[in-house]
Each structure stands twice: as structure tokens, then as C-alpha cells.
C-alpha positions in Angstrom: 115.7 95.6 118.9 118.5 93.9 120.8 119.3 90.2 120.2 122.2 87.9 119.3 123.0 87.0 115.7 122.0 83.4 116.7 118.6 84.3 118.1 117.9 86.5 115.0 118.8 83.6 112.7 116.4 81.4 114.5 113.7 84.0 114.1 114.2 84.5 110.3 115.1 80.9 109.5 118.7 81.9 108.6 122.1 80.5 109.0 124.9 82.1 111.0 128.3 82.2 109.3 130.6 83.5 111.9 130.0 84.6 115.5 126.4 83.6 116.8 126.8 85.7 120.0 127.2 89.2 118.6 124.6 91.6 120.0 122.7 93.5 117.5 120.9 96.7 118.4 119.9 98.4 115.2 120.0 98.8 111.3 122.0 100.8 108.9 123.1 101.0 105.3 126.1 98.9 104.5 128.4 101.8 103.8 127.4 103.7 107.0 126.8 100.8 109.5 128.8 100.6 112.7 129.5 98.0 115.5 126.2 96.5 116.8 124.2 97.2 113.7 122.8 94.8 111.1 122.8 95.6 107.4 122.1 93.8 104.2 123.2 93.1 100.7 120.4 92.3 98.2 121.9 93.7 94.9 125.2 92.1 93.7 126.6 95.5 92.7 126.9 96.4 96.4 128.7 93.1 97.3 132.2 94.9 97.5 131.0 96.7 100.6 131.4 93.5 102.6 135.1 94.2 102.4 134.9 97.6 104.2 131.7 97.6 106.2 131.9 98.2 110.0 128.6 96.3 110.5 128.5 93.5 113.1 126.5 91.4 110.8 125.2 91.3 107.2 122.0 89.6 105.7 123.0 88.0 102.4 121.5 85.4 100.2 122.4 81.7 100.6 124.1 82.0 97.3 126.4 85.0 98.3 130.0 84.1 97.5 131.9 87.5 97.4 135.2 87.5 99.2 134.9 88.4 102.9 138.5 89.3 104.0 137.5 90.8 107.4 135.4 87.9 108.4 132.3 89.9 108.9 129.5 87.7 110.4 127.0 86.7 107.7 123.3 85.7 108.2 122.3 83.8 105.1 118.6 83.8 104.1 116.6 83.1 101.1 115.9 86.7 100.3 117.8 89.3 102.3 115.5 92.3 101.2 112.4 90.5 101.9 113.7 89.4 105.3 114.9 93.0 106.2 111.4 94.2 105.4 109.7 91.6 107.7 112.1 92.6 110.5 111.3 96.2 110.0 107.5 95.5 110.0 107.8 93.6 113.1 109.7 96.3 114.9 107.1 98.9 113.5 104.2 96.9 114.7 105.7 96.7 118.3 106.0 100.5 118.6 103.2 102.3 120.7 100.3 103.6 118.6 98.6 106.8 119.1 94.9 106.4 120.3 92.1 108.9 121.3 90.9 112.2 120.1 93.0 115.2 120.3 91.5 118.8 120.5 90.8 121.0 118.8 89.1 118.9 116.0 85.8 118.6 114.5 83.7 115.4 114.5 80.2 115.7 113.1 77.2 114.7 115.3 76.6 111.0 115.1 80.0 109.8 113.9 81.2 107.2 116.2 85.0 106.9 116.6 86.2 103.5 117.8 88.1 103.5 121.1 91.4 102.2 119.6 91.3 104.9 116.8 93.2 108.1 116.7 92.1 111.5 115.5 94.7 114.2 115.6 94.4 118.0 116.4 92.7 120.2 113.7 91.3 117.1 111.8 87.7 117.4 110.3 85.3 114.4 110.2 82.1 115.2 108.1 78.5 114.1 108.5 78.0 110.4 108.0 81.6 109.6 107.8 82.8 106.1 109.1 86.2 105.4 110.7 87.3 101.8 111.2 88.8 100.2 114.2 92.5 100.8 114.8 92.8 103.7 112.1 95.0 106.7 112.7 93.8 110.1 111.3 96.7 112.6 111.8 96.4 116.2 112.3 94.9 118.5 109.6 93.2 115.6 107.7 89.8 116.3 106.0 87.4 113.4 106.0 84.4 114.6 104.0 80.7 113.8 104.4 79.9 110.0 103.9 83.5 109.0 103.6 84.3 105.4 104.7 87.8 104.6 106.1 88.4 101.0 107.0 90.3 99.3 109.8 93.9 99.8 110.6 94.4 102.6 108.2 97.0 105.5 108.5 96.2 108.9 107.1 99.1 111.1 107.7 98.8 114.8 108.2 97.2 116.9 105.4 95.4 114.1 103.6 92.0 115.2 102.1 89.2 112.7 101.2 86.3 114.4 99.6 82.6 113.4 100.2 81.4 109.8 99.5 84.9 108.2 98.8 85.7 104.8 100.1 89.1 103.7 101.6 89.6 100.0 102.4 91.3 98.3 105.3 95.1 98.6 106.2 95.5 101.5 103.7 98.3 104.1 104.1 97.9 107.5 102.6 100.8 109.8 103.0 100.8 113.7 103.6 99.2 115.8 100.7 97.2 112.9 99.2 93.9 114.1 97.7 91.2 111.5 97.0 88.1 112.4 95.1 88.9 115.9 93.6 86.8 116.7 90.5 87.9 115.0 87.3 89.0 117.3 84.6 85.7 117.4 82.7 84.9 120.5 80.6 82.8 120.9 77.5 83.4 123.7 74.9 80.6 126.1 74.6 79.4 128.4 71.7 81.2 131.4 73.4 84.5 129.8 73.0 84.8 128.9 76.7 84.3 125.7 78.6 81.3 124.5 80.8 82.1 122.3 83.8 80.8 118.9 83.7 79.7 117.9 87.3 81.6 115.1 88.6 79.0 112.9 90.5 81.0 109.7 91.1 83.4 108.6 93.8 86.8 107.0 94.4 87.1 103.5 95.8 90.5 102.5 97.3 90.5 98.8 98.0 92.4 97.1 100.9 96.1 97.2 101.3 96.8 100.1 99.2 99.5 102.6 99.9 99.5 106.2 98.3 102.6 108.3 98.4 102.8 112.1 99.2 101.0 114.5 97.1 99.3 112.0 94.9 95.8 112.8 93.6 93.1 110.5 92.6 90.1 112.1 90.9 86.5 111.1 91.4 84.5 109.7 88.6 82.1 111.6 86.4 79.8 108.6 86.9 80.4 105.5 88.9 83.8 105.2 90.5 87.6 105.6 90.0 89.1 102.5 91.5 92.5 101.5 92.9 92.7 97.7 93.3 93.9 95.7 96.3 97.6 95.7 97.1 98.4 98.5 94.7 101.2 100.9 95.6 101.5 104.4 94.2 104.5 106.5 94.8 104.7 110.3 95.4 103.4 112.9 92.9 101.1 110.6 90.8 98.0 111.7 89.0 95.1 109.4 88.5 92.3 110.9 86.4 88.5 110.3 86.6 87.0 106.8 86.0 90.5 105.2 85.8 90.4 101.6 86.9 93.8 100.2 88.3 93.8 96.4 89.2 95.5 94.6 92.0 99.2 94.5 93.2 100.4 97.2 90.8 103.5 99.4 91.6 103.8 102.9 90.1 106.9 105.1 90.6 106.7 108.7 91.1 105.4 111.4 88.7 103.3 108.9 86.5 100.0 110.0 85.1 97.0 108.1 84.0 94.5 109.8 81.9 90.8 109.5 82.2 88.9 106.2 81.7 92.0 104.1 81.1 91.8 100.5 82.6 95.0 98.9 83.8 95.2 95.1 84.9 97.0 93.5 87.7 100.7 93.1 88.6 102.2 95.8 86.5 105.5 97.6 87.3 105.4 101.2 86.1 108.6 103.4 86.1 108.8 107.0 87.1 107.2 109.7 84.8 105.3 107.2 82.6 102.3 108.7 80.9 99.1 106.8 80.0 96.7 108.2 77.4 93.1 108.2 78.1 90.5 105.6 77.2 93.0 102.8 76.7 93.4 99.3 78.1 96.5 97.9 79.6 96.8 94.3 80.6 98.7 92.5 83.4 102.2 91.5 84.3 103.7 94.3 82.2 107.0 96.2 82.9 107.1 99.8 81.6 110.3 101.7 81.8 110.7 105.3 83.2 109.5 108.3 81.0 107.6 106.0 78.7 104.5 107.1 76.8 101.6 104.6 76.4 99.4 106.0 73.6 97.3 102.7 73.0 96.3 99.5 74.2 98.9 97.1 75.8 98.5 93.4 76.2 100.0 91.1 78.8 103.5 90.3 79.9 105.3 93.0 77.9 108.5 94.9 78.6 108.1 98.4 77.1 110.2 101.7 77.0 110.2 104.9 75.0 107.7 107.1 73.4 105.7 105.8 71.9 106.7 102.8 74.0 108.0 99.8 72.2 109.7 96.4 73.2 112.8 97.2 75.4 115.0 95.2 73.0 113.8 97.4 70.1 114.2 100.6 72.2 117.8 99.6 72.9 118.5 99.0 69.2 117.0 102.4 68.3 119.2 104.2 70.8 122.3 102.6 69.3 121.2 103.9 65.8 120.3 107.3 67.1 123.8 107.6 68.8 125.4 106.8 65.5 123.4 109.3 63.4 126.0 111.8 63.2 128.6 109.3 62.2 126.5 107.9 59.5 125.7 111.3 58.0 129.3 112.2 58.1 130.0 109.0 56.1 127.3 109.8 53.5 128.6 113.3 53.0 132.1 112.0 52.4 130.6 109.7 49.7 129.0 112.5 47.8 
């Protein structure tokens, strides 16, 4: 990218406050940016960096009013973070994409690979598999028999998709993702051991889903485990068999969802949250990090703790817990 602040402002529907002829050639974090680079401030707690940044221009909101003693050129937009994301997507889309089939790799007889797709070295594409137009399968991926991968997907190195599973369009699966491993199904037997229950279902990942590195999604015992359209899963997440996750959810790292749990749409889930099995969680909830969800949850709640409670109650309880020693000492003095 190389353009003036004025040209960039026109592109992003922004307003220049300062020099509109500065030439920009890259991005950087505000505390590390240098001459010629564009940075941004989306969170007010970073506003003070405007006083020391060496960036040539800073994306800020239209309401930004922190002192700017060095007269750094500002680009005022409605949403700095969303604008930056759109700029980065535009640049990424303009970068050349890998195409063709590298060798050595294995592609089962009868599988057709679109001309604009990419299959990396040492990848395996099984019998009856389907690869959509524009999709990129990086080295050492495993695409099992009868797997369907949609259009414009990216499967980074080491992704494993077991037989029969379905990946929608424009999905991104990062390295180490395993889709369709057996669900954790075992029945106790009379000898005191456990007999494995065959897992005969599949996993369906709908369009525009992104799955972080080393996340695992188990196949269903029957039917399908489903990840809804637009949902984003961070690294190191475990989704068990027959789980159904709706649309446009975001899950932070190390969360786990036990078997047969159903989760609605547009939930925000913090890191290391655990969901019990066979429960129902509604839509538009916010669940704080390290929370435990042992039972059903409705819609539009803000929860935290174990067992998870309303965040205001959690905050009050934390105050009481921090005062326990003081309260016990006071009681002992009164005896």
C-alpha cells in the first residue's frame, strides 16, 4: 500500500485533520509506528499514545478529543477498528494467491480439482471428496473420503477433516484443526471397562466460519455436529459430539462445549469457559472468561463465575469474598 492521507480518506469516507499529502506505505501498532506508517486508536485507554507516536497518521473516531500536542495527522472515521480491518482485508485480497497442485500429494481417482484451487505438497484428498473453486489446501492437510470443502476456503498446513464432513464457503481453518474426530462415547460394561459407541454422524461447518489453530470438533454419534454461519472459534477449543452452535458467535481460546449442548446466535464467550452437556444456551449472551455454565441460559444475559451468575452479582460476591478475613477477625474480637 502506498497512498497519501487525502487519497486514503476518500477511500474510507474519512476526514483528514492535518496534512493531506503525507505518503503512507504501511501499518504498525501505535507505540511502534514510524514515519510513513498508519496506526489507529480504537480504545480510549490508548489515547495517550497520540502524544508520543512517531506514526505519520492515526485513524481515530470522529469523537476523538484527546490533546494532540505534536500535531499528528488524524484520519477521522466512524469506527477506527472496523476501518482498519477493511483496509487489511483489501490489501490481503490484492496479494497473489497460490494455485495449482504441488507434488508429491495424493488425490483419489475421480476427484476434480478446480483450475483456480491450490493443493499443497503432501496433502491427501480422499475418494469422493469435493473441493470448491478458489479453495486453498496447504501442505500436509488430510481431506477424508466424501468430504466436501466449499468455495474460497483456506485450510492451513496440518488440517485434518475426517470422512463425510462438510465445510461451507469462505471458511478458514488454521493449522492443527481436526474436524470429525470421534465423539467421546463409551458405555460401561459388566467387566468394569468401557465399550466404544461407534460415532456414525458427521460435522457440518457452515459458510464464513473461522476455526483457530488446534481446535477440535467431534463428529456426532448420529446426525451432525453443527457450527453455524459466521461463527468464529479461537485456538484450542473443544466442541463435542452433537453440539449445535448457531450463527455469528465468537468463542475465545480454550473454551469447551460438552456433548449435545445447543447454543444460539450472536453470543460472546470468553476464554476457558466450560459448557455442561445436554443444556440449551440462548442468543445475544456475554459470558466472562473462566465461567462455568452448568444449566440452561436464556437470551441477552451477562454472566460470569462458576456457577455463572449475573456479572453484577459476581462483582458483589467478589467484594464479600475479599472481606472474609476482615469480617472473621471482627467476629472473633467480639467473642
